[in-house]
C-alpha positions as CSV (number, residue, x, y, z in Angstrom):
1,M,-55.7,-28.9,-37.9
2,L,-53.6,-31.2,-40.1
3,K,-50.1,-29.9,-40.7
4,L,-46.4,-30.8,-40.9
5,S,-44.2,-29.5,-38.2
6,T,-41.5,-26.9,-38.9
7,R,-39.1,-29.8,-38.8
8,G,-40.8,-31.4,-41.9
9,R,-41.2,-28.1,-43.7
10,Y,-37.7,-26.8,-43.1
11,G,-36.2,-30.2,-43.9
12,L,-38.0,-30.2,-47.3
13,R,-36.7,-26.7,-48.0
14,A,-33.2,-27.8,-47.1
15,M,-33.5,-30.8,-49.3
16,T,-34.5,-28.6,-52.3
17,E,-31.5,-26.4,-51.7
18,I,-29.2,-29.5,-51.7
19,A,-31.0,-31.0,-54.7
20,R,-30.4,-27.8,-56.7
21,G,-26.7,-28.5,-56.3
22,Y,-27.1,-32.0,-57.7
23,G,-24.6,-32.8,-60.4
24,G,-22.5,-29.7,-59.6
25,E,-18.9,-29.8,-58.5
26,R,-19.4,-28.8,-54.9
27,P,-21.6,-29.9,-52.0
28,V,-24.0,-27.4,-50.6
29,M,-22.6,-25.9,-47.4
30,M,-24.8,-25.7,-44.3
31,S,-24.1,-22.0,-44.0
32,A,-25.6,-21.4,-47.5
33,I,-28.8,-23.3,-46.5
34,T,-29.1,-21.4,-43.2
35,E,-28.7,-18.1,-45.0
36,R,-31.0,-18.8,-48.0
37,Q,-33.7,-20.5,-46.0
38,Q,-33.5,-18.6,-42.7
39,I,-33.1,-21.7,-40.6
40,S,-31.0,-21.7,-37.5
41,R,-27.8,-23.6,-37.7
42,K,-28.5,-25.7,-34.7
43,Y,-32.0,-26.7,-35.9
44,L,-30.7,-27.4,-39.5
45,H,-27.9,-29.6,-38.1
46,A,-30.5,-31.8,-36.3
47,I,-32.7,-32.0,-39.4
48,L,-29.7,-32.9,-41.6
49,T,-28.6,-35.5,-39.1
50,S,-32.0,-37.2,-39.4
51,L,-31.9,-37.0,-43.2
52,K,-28.4,-38.5,-43.2
53,D,-29.5,-41.3,-40.9
54,A,-32.4,-42.0,-43.3
55,G,-29.9,-42.3,-46.2
56,L,-31.3,-39.2,-48.1
57,V,-28.2,-37.0,-47.8
58,R,-24.4,-37.6,-47.4
59,A,-22.1,-35.3,-45.6
60,I,-18.8,-34.4,-47.3
61,R,-16.1,-33.3,-44.9
62,G,-13.4,-30.7,-45.4
63,A,-12.9,-27.2,-46.5
64,R,-15.0,-27.8,-49.6
65,G,-17.5,-29.9,-47.8
66,G,-21.2,-29.8,-47.3
67,F,-24.1,-31.9,-48.1
68,V,-25.2,-33.8,-51.3
69,V,-28.2,-35.9,-52.0
70,A,-27.5,-39.6,-51.6
71,R,-29.5,-40.5,-54.7
72,P,-30.7,-38.6,-57.7
73,P,-33.4,-36.1,-56.8
74,S,-35.8,-37.8,-59.2
75,D,-35.5,-40.9,-57.0
76,I,-36.3,-39.2,-53.7
77,T,-40.0,-38.5,-52.9
78,V,-41.4,-35.8,-50.7
79,G,-43.1,-38.6,-48.8
80,E,-39.7,-40.2,-47.9
81,I,-38.4,-36.9,-46.7
82,C,-41.4,-36.2,-44.6
83,E,-41.4,-39.7,-43.0
84,A,-37.7,-39.4,-42.2
85,L,-38.4,-36.2,-40.3
86,E,-42.0,-36.6,-39.0
87,G,-42.3,-40.4,-38.7
88,K,-45.2,-42.4,-40.2
89,L,-47.6,-40.0,-41.9
90,A,-51.3,-40.5,-41.1
91,V,-54.2,-38.1,-40.6
92,V,-55.5,-40.1,-37.8
93,D,-53.9,-43.0,-35.9
94,C,-56.4,-45.7,-36.9
95,V,-55.6,-45.2,-40.5
96,A,-52.0,-46.3,-39.9
97,D,-52.8,-48.9,-37.3
98,R,-56.2,-50.4,-36.9
99,S,-55.4,-51.8,-33.5
100,V,-55.4,-48.4,-31.8
101,C,-59.1,-48.1,-31.9
102,T,-61.8,-50.5,-30.8
103,R,-64.4,-48.8,-33.1
104,V,-62.4,-49.2,-36.3
105,D,-64.9,-51.7,-37.8
106,T,-68.0,-49.6,-37.0
107,C,-66.7,-46.1,-37.3
108,R,-68.6,-44.0,-39.8
109,T,-65.8,-41.5,-40.3
110,R,-62.8,-43.8,-40.8
111,G,-63.5,-44.3,-44.5
112,M,-63.3,-40.6,-45.1
113,W,-60.1,-40.3,-43.1
114,K,-58.6,-43.2,-45.1
115,R,-59.5,-41.5,-48.4
116,L,-57.9,-38.3,-47.2
117,N,-54.8,-40.1,-46.0
118,D,-54.5,-42.0,-49.3
119,A,-54.7,-38.7,-51.2
120,M,-52.0,-37.2,-49.0
121,V,-49.8,-40.3,-49.5
122,E,-50.4,-40.2,-53.3
123,V,-49.4,-36.5,-53.6
124,L,-46.3,-36.8,-51.3
125,G,-45.3,-40.1,-52.9
126,G,-45.9,-38.9,-56.4
127,T,-43.9,-35.7,-56.0
128,T,-40.1,-36.0,-56.2
129,L,-37.4,-33.8,-54.9
130,A,-36.5,-33.0,-58.5
131,D,-40.0,-31.8,-59.1
132,L,-39.6,-29.2,-56.3
133,A,-36.1,-28.3,-57.1
134,E,-36.9,-27.6,-60.8
135,N,-40.3,-26.0,-60.3
136,P,-41.3,-24.6,-57.0
137,Q,-45.0,-24.2,-58.1
138,V,-45.3,-28.0,-58.9
139,G,-48.2,-28.5,-56.4
140,E,-50.3,-25.4,-57.2
141,G,-53.6,-25.9,-58.9
142,L,-54.1,-29.5,-57.6
143,G,-56.7,-29.0,-54.8
144,L,-57.7,-31.6,-52.2
145,K,-61.0,-32.0,-53.9
146,D,-59.1,-33.1,-57.1
147,C,-56.9,-35.5,-55.1
148,L,-59.9,-37.1,-53.4
149,A,-61.7,-37.5,-56.7
150,G,-58.6,-39.1,-58.2
151,A,-58.2,-36.4,-60.9
152,P,-55.3,-36.7,-63.2
153,R,-52.4,-34.3,-62.7
């Protein structure tokens, strides 16, 4: 089954919380994220460290500290967040790296995997953090069949 780990899913939820505070006067405190998103503090700390290392969030120290997005939410894609937390996204290894399989040139299924991967990359790369922060239902109604067919959004 293809799916993101809890690290990717929780990280995306944390980023939407931080993005909702964009432009406000105060950073979003980690305790607020753990409470609203039901993520353990230890796990969230590890996730936020990865997001900070990827340049997606900044930590503000002090009594009024917390986390802010490093760029406007409209400039951060879901794909960037997922790659920062999960690594290179690919439905099968040979799509990301042809050298991992000796059958890549004769495989009858690789084309289908590539189309699926391309659709996933398009959706994740075409959805911004602002889209999610402003409208949590942004992805509903766009099924995989529509993605594979290249249907307009």
